[in-house]
C-alpha positions, 0 to 999 in steps of 0.5 A, spaced: 476 436 541 479 431 536 473 427 533 474 420 531 470 415 526 471 410 531 472 410 539 479 408 540 477 406 547 471 401 544 477 398 540 481 397 546 475 393 549 474 389 543 481 386 544 483 380 548 485 381 555 491 377 554 493 383 549 495 387 555 501 390 551 497 392 545 491 395 550 496 399 553 500 402 547 493 404 544 491 407 551 497 411 551 496 413 543 489 416 545 491 420 551 497 423 547 492 425 541 487 427 546 492 432 550 488 438 553 489 444 556 488 444 564 486 449 569 493 449 572 497 451 565 500 457 565 499 460 558 502 467 556 501 471 549 505 476 546 506 479 539 509 485 536 505 491 532 505 497 528 500 502 525 500 506 519 495 511 516 489 513 518 486 517 524 481 512 527 482 510 534 480 504 538 479 500 532 484 494 534 482 489 539 484 482 542 479 477 544 480 469 546 474 464 546 474 457 548 467 455 545 468 458 538 466 452 533 472 454 528 467 455 522 469 460 518 463 464 516 461 470 520 455 468 524 459 462 527 464 468 529 459 472 532 455 467 535 461 465 539 463 467 546 469 472 546 473 475 552 476 482 550 483 482 553 485 488 549 487 492 555 492 487 557 497 489 551 501 495 549 500 498 542 504 502 537 502 509 535 506 509 529 510 505 524 515 503 529 514 496 531 512 495 539 512 489 543 505 488 546 509 485 552 508 478 554 501 477 558 499 471 562 492 469 559 491 462 564 485 465 568 481 464 561 483 457 560 478 452 561 479 444 562 478 440 556 476 446 551 479 449 545 483 456 545 482 461 540 485 468 539 483 473 535 485 480 532 478 484 531 479 490 527 472 495 527 472 501 522 467 506 523 464 510 517 467 516 515 466 522 510 474 521 508 478 514 508 481 514 515 481 507 517 488 505 519 493 499 517 495 495 523 501 490 522 501 484 527 508 479 527 511 475 532 505 472 535 507 467 540 503 463 545 507 459 550 506 454 556 511 455 562 516 458 557 515 453 551 512 455 545 505 452 543 503 450 536 498 454 533 493 453 527 494 457 520 490 464 520 484 465 517 480 471 516 473 472 517 469 478 514 463 482 515 459 480 509 457 488 508 465 490 508 467 493 501 471 488 497 478 486 499 477 490 506 480 485 510 486 482 514 491 479 510 498 475 510 504 478 508 510 473 509 510 471 516 506 477 519 499 479 517 495 486 517 489 489 516 488 493 509 482 498 509 483 499 501 481 506 503 474 504 504 469 510 507 464 504 510 464 501 516 468 495 516 469 489 521 474 483 520 477 478 524 484 474 524 483 468 528 488 462 530 487 456 534 492 454 540 494 447 541 496 444 547 502 440 544 505 438 537 501 431 536 495 434 538 496 440 533 498 435 527 492 430 529 487 436 529 490 439 522 489 432 519 482 430 521 479 437 521 474 438 515 474 444 510 471 449 514 475 449 520 481 454 522 487 449 521 484 447 514 487 451 508 484 458 507 482 462 501 488 467 503 495 463 503 502 465 502 504 463 495 511 463 493 511 470 490 512 476 494 505 480 495 504 487 493 503 489 500 510 486 502 513 490 497 509 496 499 511 496 506 518 495 504 518 501 500 514 505 504 519 504 510 525 505 505 523 512 502 517 514 507 519 511 514 523 517 517 519 522 514 513 526 518 506 523 519 502 524 513 496 523 516 496 530 520 495 533 513 489 529 511 485 535 510 490 540 509 487 548 509 489 552 503 490 559 502 488 562 495 493 568 494 491 570 487 487 568 482 488 569 474 483 569 469 487 566 463 484 564 456 479 558 457 481 557 464 482 560 471 489 559 475 489 560 482 496 561 486 495 557 493 499 555 499 498 550 504 502 546 509 506 540 508 510 540 515 510 544 521 512 551 519 513 549 512 509 551 506 508 548 499 506 552 493 502 550 487 497 552 481 490 550 480 488 550 473 480 550 473 476 550 466 472 556 465 464 555 465 464 550 471 457 549 474 455 549 481 455 541 483 459 539 477 465 534 478 471 534 473 477 529 473 483 532 475 491 531 473 497 532 478 502 535 473 509 535 477 514 539 473 521 537 470 528 540 472 527 547 472 529 552 477 522 556 476 519 549 478 511 549 477 512 555 472 515 551 467 508 546 466 504 552 465 508 556 460 510 562 465 517 565 463 521 571 465 523 573 458 521 571 451 524 565 448 531 566 445 529 562 438 525 557 435 528 551 438 527 555 445 519 556 443 518 549 441 521 546 448 517 551 452 511 548 448 513 541 449 513 542 457 506 546 458 502 540 459 499 543 465 496 548 460 494 543 455 490 539 460 486 544 463 484 546 455 481 539 455 477 540 461 481 537 466 482 540 473 490 541 474 494 541 480 502 543 478 506 544 485 513 546 486 518 540 488 522 542 494 528 546 492 524 549 486 520 555 484 518 558 491 521 553 495 528 555 494 531 556 500 537 561 498 534 563 491 539 559 487 539 554 482 537 547 483 544 544 483 545 549 489 538 548 492 537 541 492 543 540 497 541 546 501 534 543 502 537 536 504 541 539 509 535 542 512 531 536 511 536 532 515 536 536 521 528 536 521 527 529 520 534 525 520 534 519 515 529 522 510 531 524 503 529 528 498 526 522 494 521 520 499 520 528 501 517 529 494 513 523 494 510 525 501 509 532 498 505 529 492 501 525 497 499 531 501 498 535 494 493 529 492 489 531 499 488 538 497 486 536 490 481 531 493 478 536 498 476 541 492 468 540 491 469 540 483 474 535 483 472 527 481 476 524 486 475 517 483 478 519 476 485 522 478 491 521 474 498 524 474 503 526 468 510 528 468 516 529 464 523 528 466 524 529 473 516 529 473 516 522 470 520 520 476 515 523 481 509 520 476 511 513 477 513 514 484 506 517 486 502 512 482 506 506 486 505 509 493 498 512 492 492 508 490 488 514 489 491 515 482 488 511 477 492 513 471 499 515 470 503 518 464 511 517 465 515 521 459 522 521 458 524 519 466 522 514 471 525 508 466 525 501 469 532 498 469 528 491 468 531 486 472 528 479 470 530 475 476 525 480 480 519 478 476 521 471 476 516 467 481 520 462 482 526 466 484 528 468 491 532 475 488 526 479 490 525 476 497 532 477 498 532 484 495 527 487 500 531 485 506 536 490 504 533 495 499 538 501 496 534 507 497 539 510 491 538 505 486 531 508 483 532 504 476 532 497 480 526 500 485 522 502 479 521 494 478 518 494 485 514 501 483 511 498 477 509 492 482 506 496 487 502 500 482 499 494 478 494 493 475 492 501 474 493 504 468 500 506 466 503 509 459 511 509 459 513 514 453 521 513 452 526 514 446 533 509 446 536 516 443 534 519 450 541 522 453 539 520 460 539 513 457 544 509 461 543 502 457 539 497 454 532 497 458 530 491 455 523 494 453 520 487 450 522 483 455 520 488 461 513 489 457 512 481 457 513 480 464 510 486 467 504 484 463 504 477 466 504 480 472 498 485 471 494 479 468 496 475 474 492 480 479 486 482 474 485 474 472 484 477 465 488 477 458 487 484 457 491 489 461 493 497 461 500 497 461 503 500 455 510 503 452 510 508 446 517 508 443 519 514 439 526 517 436 525 524 439 530 523 445 529 527 451 523 531 450 515 531 450 514 532 443 507 534 440 506 527 438 507 524 445 503 529 448 497 528 444 497 521 445 498 522 452 492 527 453 488 522 449 490 516 453 488 520 459 481 522 457 480 515 455 481 513 462 479 519 466 473 521 462 472 514 459 472 517 452 473 510 448 471 514 442 478 517 442 483 512 444 483 506 449 
């Protein structure tokens, strides 16, 4: 109902009877503004939906109220009477959008009463993060086939929710984000439906700050949100792949244990897809005690036929010369890190090491594996496959009772650097990333300009093969987590001027906009060693990781 400071009909009575024309005009204005729903209205509701991640069921429900006050506090929402209309609609069980169907909700309309529609997410507590992410778009209410006006969305949360566990806007859609919470959660997304445009305009003009159509805390800005970027990139690289949630708690088979100097090395295998195993080494510091939890690092390998053996220093023959010996030492970052007290997970990439299909070189194995992959999951590329596999590797790592799940990093050189920057982008459980001589951003200032439409336009049709450009987006997705880039302008793979200084300035400002503070943790270290991971660079990387994952501020920060 529309509220007035003065009764317009009282005004009419005060007007001279001879001013019939004025009376009639004001009367019609009052009737137009006070338009209401009637019991004869034929009102329908439809929307599209899809769901990502998680495994919880019966978590999304749809409700309707005619007595909700419009106030944005949790108690007001819970005090209202809500009709559960969930069963009227159809729901997706995958990343593919599904139409709810257009359903008649006329029987719930009450004459002279407002109409509110709500999407409620109810998350259950769990030992592991299992809440799902629902996305709702193209929400339409119609009267006799004509679109009705609606208020802005508001999001109302249970005060006990973890921070930022809520529905949120992205573009013209909205989604529920669990932020990997393990706690129970309840979040409401609510709109008011108006009987006509004039009523909508009047309501929005007259409502106070605590009503649905008032401006809310979460509004759509000119900037593209991180979540909008994430969805676009996940669709691009992971959308055609298998369901990641099936391997949330993968079982591992320890095939052999090796006693090494200062640590133990396990050789393991684990499922990453139907009838497909991955292989890895887990390096565990010696002397770990029962109940102790250590920080951990994923160590994807550089380009090498033998895959994971490269980062632990295993070779079938001795070094050819001193140069070969130095190069081997510069690639054994997994062993270096376990010697510093980290649990290290070193997996084989698809088409490398024990995951070669024809026991050939990576040059023949990569196209062979892509052919195998395309037959199994059409449209799924090796680039997305590597991210998918590393996320399952992370699930394995977190499942180990001696790993501190809150302090996990990733480090990679060359090909492994690409894996590192993509993993920290797609996987919020990664706290810090070292990216050495690879994964370099082909900096594009227009993508970072908040007043430019370039990013929004690019997201409409991003290119899977343009990894350099997409790394701009990977960094946006990773922000504000800690990243250390190490790079040389003398790198043989350097394809041009990366505009490091300009990149650092823009990226820092982006981080600052998220953290709301001046000091952020995005770093470039430039050296003159070319395409290498020299001792100097490695020592800096290890100290940097210790400061962030072990909180060793006495080392470097």
